[in-house]
N, C-alpha and C positions, 0 to 999 in steps of 0.2 A: 504493500499500499503505500504510495505515495505521501510526501506529508504537505496539508494543503492550507492551515490553517499557521498562524502567527506563532501559537504555542507549538504543534507539529516539529514544526523547522527548526524551534528552539533547542525542542527533546532531541531530533536524530543528531542535530549540531554535536547538544554536551555530549550525547551519547559514545559520538566518536575518539573521545579524551578520557575515558573510564578506562581504570585500568583491570587488567585481567588479573584472573585469583589467582595469590600466591601458594606458594608451594606448604608453607604453614598451616593455608586454609583448606589446601587439599590433603593435606597429611589428618587435617582433624577429621576433617568430612568420610574419611576413608576410617578411622577410629570410631568414630561416634555410629555414623550412619549404617556400615556392615557388620556383619556376624563374624565371628571370631571362635572357630571351630577345632578340633583335633580329633579325629575318625582312631576309632582303635578296633584291629581286629581279634579275632578268639584266643589269637596263638598271644596276644598280650604287646602286637606291635603297635605303637601309635604314632600318628603323623598329625604335625601342624600343619592348618591348608594356612594358613598367612606365610610362615618361615619356610617350609618343607623341611623342615628338623624331624627326623623320626627318634624315638627311644622305646622302653621296653616297659609295659606295665607290669606290676611283680606278681599280683593275682589278678585272676579273670573270672572270679567267682563274680554272678550276676551278669553275666554279658549281657544279656537282652534284657537288663534292666533299665531304669529310666538314665538319660542321660545327667552327668556330673561336673562339676566345675573344677576349674582346676588351672596350674600354671605351665607354660612354656618355658622350659628349662632353656631353651636356646636364645629365645626373644624376649623374654619375658611377660607375653602379652596374657591377660587373663581369657581362659577360653572356657566353650565349653565342650566336655569328650561324650564324642554320640560312639556307642557302639555300635557297628555298621560294616558290611562290607562294601557299602556305596565309595565310590571315590570323586566323581566329579559334582559340583554343586555351583550355583549361578544365584549372587543376589541381589538387591535392586533398592534403592531409596531413593530419599531426595536430601538435599541439604539446603538451607537460606543465608546467605548474609545481607546485611541490615547495616547501610552504609549511606554518608551523605554525599554527594557531589553537586559543585557548584552552584551549591543555596537547594537542591532539589532529595528530596528525601528517595533514597532508590532502593527497591525490594530486590533480592536476586536470588534465581530460585537454578538450582542444578539438579542434574538426576547421576545418582551416582553407583556405580555399577563393579559388580566383582564376581572373578570366574576361576574358582579356583580345580585342581586337579593333584590330586594327594601325592606328594611324593615332586611335585613341579613347581616352580615359583609363581603365585596368583598372578592375576591381569586384571589390575585396577583400573578403571578411566573415570573423568570425570567429565561432563559436558553441560555447556548452562545453557538452558530452553529460553529462560524468561527475564524481563528487566520490564520493574512497572518502576515509574518518575511518578512521582508525586508532590505538586508544589506547596508550599507553606497557606492557601486558600482551598486545599481541596481538589485541586484539578490533577488528572494524571493520564495520563500515556502505556501505551504498553507497547515494548520493543523485542523480538522474542520468537519461537515459532509456533507452527498451529498446534494444539493439542487436541489430537482425536482419542475418544476415549468409549469405552462399551461396555457390556458385562461382561466380556471376557478377556480385551486389552487394552493396552493403553498404548498412544506413542506421542510423537514432538516428530510433526515434519513440516517441511516447508521452508521458505527464507525465513533467516533470522533477520527480520526487518519491523519496520512501523506495521501493529498488529489496530485493527477496525475495533475499538471497544464494547462492540455488542459482542462480539467474539468471545472475552470473559467469561472462564467455564472455572470448574473447580480446579483443573490444573493450574491455571495462573494464579486464582485466586484462593492457593490451597492454606490449611491449616499452619500454623507457627509448627515448625517440625523441622528438628536439630538445627536451629538457629546457630551459628555462627556465633561464640560469645562475647567477642569485641563488638559490642552493638553503639553504632552513631545516628543520633535522630536530630531531627531541627529543634530549634531552640524553642519553638511555638508548643513542641510536641511535649519538650517538660515544662512549660509552663501551663497546658494544660491537664495536667496529670501523670502522666506517662512515668514509670518508674522502672520498666521493663519486663515486667510481665505480661502475656499475653493473652488470657485467660479464657484456653479454647476459641479462639475467635484468629480467622486468619489476617495478617501480619497488613493487609489494604485496609480491609474493613473497619479492623481497628483503629489504623491511623487515620484514615478519610472520617473514621465519625469522630475520633477528636479533632480536627480540626474544623470541622464542620457544623458539629449539631452540639447545639449546647446542654442540652440533657445529656448526651452522654459525657462530655468535661466534668458536670457536676456531680455525675455517680463517680468517674473514676477519683475526682478530690473527696470525696465523701467513703470510700472504701467498700461502695458497693456493687462489688463487683459480678454479682449472680445475676442482675439486672440484665448484662450485656448478652444473657442468652436471646434477650430477646430483640434484636437488631442485626440485621443484614442488607448484603450490599444488593438491588434488585437490579434488573436487567439492565438499567438505564446506567448503570453505574452509581445512583443515588443512594444516600444509608436512611432504609425504612426502621422508623422508629415508633411508630405508630401506636405499639400498646402502650409503651412507656409515657408517651403523650398523651395518649388516653387516661391512663394512671397516673399523671404527674403531683398532681394535689394529694393524691393518698402517699406519694413516695417523696415526698419533701414532708410530709409530717411522721414516716420512719427516720427519716435524716436528722431531721432535729430530735429524734426522740434515743438516736444513736441505735434505732433497733434494726437489726442487721436478718433481710430475710435469704433464709439459707436455699428452699425450693419457691422460684417466681411462679413456675408452672401452676403450682398447688395454691399460691397467694394470689395470681390473679384469678385462679377460679373461686376465691375466697369471696374476691371483692364482687366478684360478681353476683354471688349469693345476695352479701349485703346492699347492693344496689337493687336487687331487684325488692327483701322488704325494708326499704327504702331508708336502710340506717344511713350514719351522718359518715363518709366516708373521708372526713378531715378530724374524726375524734381519733385519738391514740386507743383510746379505750378499746376500739374495734378495729382498725387496723394494725394494729400492733400486737395481736394474740401471743400471750406467754406459750399455749400449746397450738398451734396453728395447724395441728392435724387433727385434733379435736375438735378445734371451731369448726373448722372446713367440714366434718363430717355431722355437727349439731344443723349447719344450717342446710346440710344437702337432707337429710334427714325433715327438715320443714320446707323443705322445697317439695320434696314427694308430697309429704301430707297438704302444701298449701292449695291446689284447687280445686277440691272436693271444696275445703273451706271456705276460697272464695269465692265460689260459685252460690254457695247459698250465701252469701253476703249481697255479692250483687244484686243477684234473684229476688230478695227480699226489698230491694228498692227498686227495680224496675218492672214486676211483675203484681203492682198493684189493680191492675186493668184485668189481669187475667183474675185475680182473686174476685176484682166485682161481678163479673159472668158467672164465675160459679157458685154467688149468693143469688144471682138472678136467677139462677135454674137450681137454687136449693141441693147443691153439689155439697155431698158433706166431704171434708179431707180430713182423714182419717193419721194419714202420717205425713206430714206440713214437710218434712225434711227431703222426703222422697218423690216427693211431689213437685219441690223447686227442682228439684236435681231432671226429674224427667220434665219441665218446661225448658231445661237449658236445652239437653238435649234435642226439644221438639224446633226450638229458635235454632241450631248447630245445622240441622238437616232440613230446614226451611220451610218447616210447617206454622202455620199460622195458630199461633197461643192466644188471641181472642176466641177462636173458634171451637164451640161445645164439643164438636165431634172429637175434637181433641185431648182440650184440658179437663173435661171432665169423664174420664174412663170407667167402663164399668168392674174393670178389672185392673188396678192401678199398677201394680207389680208386674203382671205380666207384658203390659204396654212398655212399663220402664225399661221390661230387660230386653224385649224387644227392640226401643231405641238405643240402648249401650251398644248392640251390636252393631247398629247401623254407624251411628257416632263413630264408635273405635274402627270400624271399617274406612270411613270417609278420612279421619282426621289421620292413620296411618298409611293410605293411599296418596293421601297430598303429600305428607314429607318421603314416603318411599318415589315418588316421581322424582322430583326436587331432586335427591339424593342419587337417583342412578342420572339424572342429566349431569351430575358433577362427578360421580364418583365411577360410572360404570364402565371407565376405560380399562380401571384396575382390577374388577371380579377375575379375569381368568390366570389371577396374579396366584403363583401357589409356591412359596419356595420349602422345600424338603430338605431336609440335614441330620442324619440317622433318626433319631426317632421322635425328632421336630417335625409339625407342618403350622406352617405360618401363611395363613389366607386373611383378604381382607373382609371385615365386617359389611354384608352385602344387602342388611334389608332392616330395616328397624325394630324387625323382632328379633335380630342377633345382637343391635345394640339392646336389647333389654335384656334377652339371657347372659349377655357378657356384663353388664351391671348388676345383675341378679347374683351372678353366681362368683363374682368375687369382688363381689361389693363395694364399686365405687361408682363416680357419678356420671360414664361418659353417655347415657342418660338422660339421666335430668339435666345436664350441663348442654345438653343437646349437640353434640359432639358432632352428631351426622350434619348441622349446619353449615360446619366449620369448611367455608371453600378451599381455605388453602392449610390443610390436616388432612392427611390420610391415614385411618385407623382399623391396623393392623388385630390379628387375634393369634397367639401362639398356644400350640399344644403341644404337650407330652404324652405319647402312648393314648394318642385319645383324650386327654384328661386338660379342659384349659387352667393354665399356669399363667398366663402376663399377658397384658393390653400394651399395644404398642402404638403412639401418636407419631407421624413422619411431619416433619415440617416442610410440604410443599415446596415452597420456596428458593429455601435453602438446601434440603436435601438432606437432612441431618435427624437423628431421634430427636423429637423433645421430650416424651417422656417414656419410660416402659416401668409397668408396675404391675404388682401381682394382687391377690386378695388383700383386701380392707386397704388397696395405695401404700402396700408395702412392697420391696421386692424382694420376691421368691429366691428360691433355692435356684432357680433357671434362670436368673436376670442375665449372667454373664454371659450364659449361652445364647441366650437370644438374644442380647445386645451384640454379639461378636460376629450371630448369622446375620444379621438385620443390615448391619455396619457392610456387610461385604456384600450386599445385595440392593445398595443403595443405589449404585450406577445402574444396574434393571430397572428400577423405578422409575428413576429419571430418563431412561429412555423410552418408559412408555409415556410419560406426561409429554415429553417432548415432540415425539412420533407422533404425538393424537394433535398437537397444536399446530405441526405442522400441516393437517391433513386439511385443520380447520381453516389456515391461513391461504 
C-alpha cells in the first residue's frame, strides 16, 4: 500500500531509520520464547536439544513416566527431560519489543522459530512481521506483512510495507507476549498512568486507550485494572469503552471508596439488577457490596420472582374497567390473584379484556391454564426468532475433545435448562439478547459442567463458570479447549459477515 496522507508518509520515512533487532534482543527471545528440552532414551543416554551435548542418566526407573526438570551439565540451561525416542522437534512463538523512535511509540512483533534434531545443533531464526507506530495523540499506522490465519494454520505473507488499518487482526494486535524487558514508552503514557503492566490486553489496545480515552486513564491511575477487560479495539481502530461509560458514575463511587472490583462481569450484571429494581447506582451501600456474589445471587432470585409480583401490581392499577364489567355481569371473582394474571395473559395474546366472553369465564382455572400455554409459547417464539437471526450461523458449531462436548445454546429452552441446572443467571439476565456475546455449554461425559460467554468483538473468553457461578473442576480444561478454537469461531463470524456484504 502506498502512503497517501501526510501521517502515512511521515511514518514510512521514520521507519527507514529504525534499527534492526540486536543480538541481545534475539538471544533473549530464543531463551524465553522457545522450549528447552533434553530427550532421554531408555538406555539412559540423554541429549540436550539446545547444545547437542549428551550424557547418561544413571537410573532409568520410570522411563515412561512424566517429564522431569533438570539442568544441562554442558550449557547450564534449565531443561525439561522428556523420556522418548522422538528426535525431531519444532517450536514457534512470538516476541515483542516496545520502544520509542523519533517521537513515536513503536510496537514490534517477531516470530521466533526453533528446529531441533537430537545430536545436532539447533536451527534458530527470528523474523520481524509487524511494526505499529503510535503517535502521542493516538493515531497509528501498521508496517509489516499480512497475517493470514484460520482454525488450522497461521502465516505472515506478502511484502513488508505499509498496511491498511482495516486489515488489523489478532496477529498485529496480539496480547502482550514475551515482551523484551527493556521497555521504552512515550512520556505521555507515563503521565497517563502506565507503569509497565499490560493486564492481559494487547499493547496497541492498552496504549491507544491510555492516550485517547479519559475513562481508561482514570482507571489506570486508580489501579482499577480489572475494568480493562471491558475495552477493546474495534474494526475502525477506535477504542470501545461503552460498558465503562454506561456505568461510569458507579465506577467513580468505587474509586472514591477504594473498592476494588475483582469480577467485573459479575459486577456489571449486578448493576443491571440494581437498575432494574430502581436502586441508587451512586450509593456505596449498593455499588460496593462486601460480598458481591451473595448480593448478585440475592437480586437474581428477586428478579426471578419479580414478574409475577409486578404483573399483579400493574393489573390492580389498569384493570378497573374489567372489574366494573364483572360487577355489571354479577360475576363473582373467587381467586383475584389468579384472575388478574389471567387478564394479563389475555392482554398479551390480544384478547379484549372488556369483553365478558373472556373476562368472566365459567371455569377460571381451565381458561387460565390455556392462556398460560399460549402466552409462554408466544413469548418464547418471539425471543427465539430474534436469537436465531443473531446467532443461527453458530448453531452447527460442535467442539469435541476427549470426553468434552462444547456446543452453542440453540434455543431459549436450552438457556432455561442451563440456568436452572447450573444455578446462574444467563436466562434471567437475558444473555440470549446480547448481540455481541456467544453463549456455549460444555458437557463432560454428557453432564453440564460449565457455561462460556465469548466476546464476539475481541474473540476472547468473557466468562467461564460452573455451578453457582463458580469454576468447576473442569474450568481450565474447558478454557484451554475454547481458547484453541477461538479462531474457528472468528472464522464463522467473519465468513457470514462477508456473505452479507
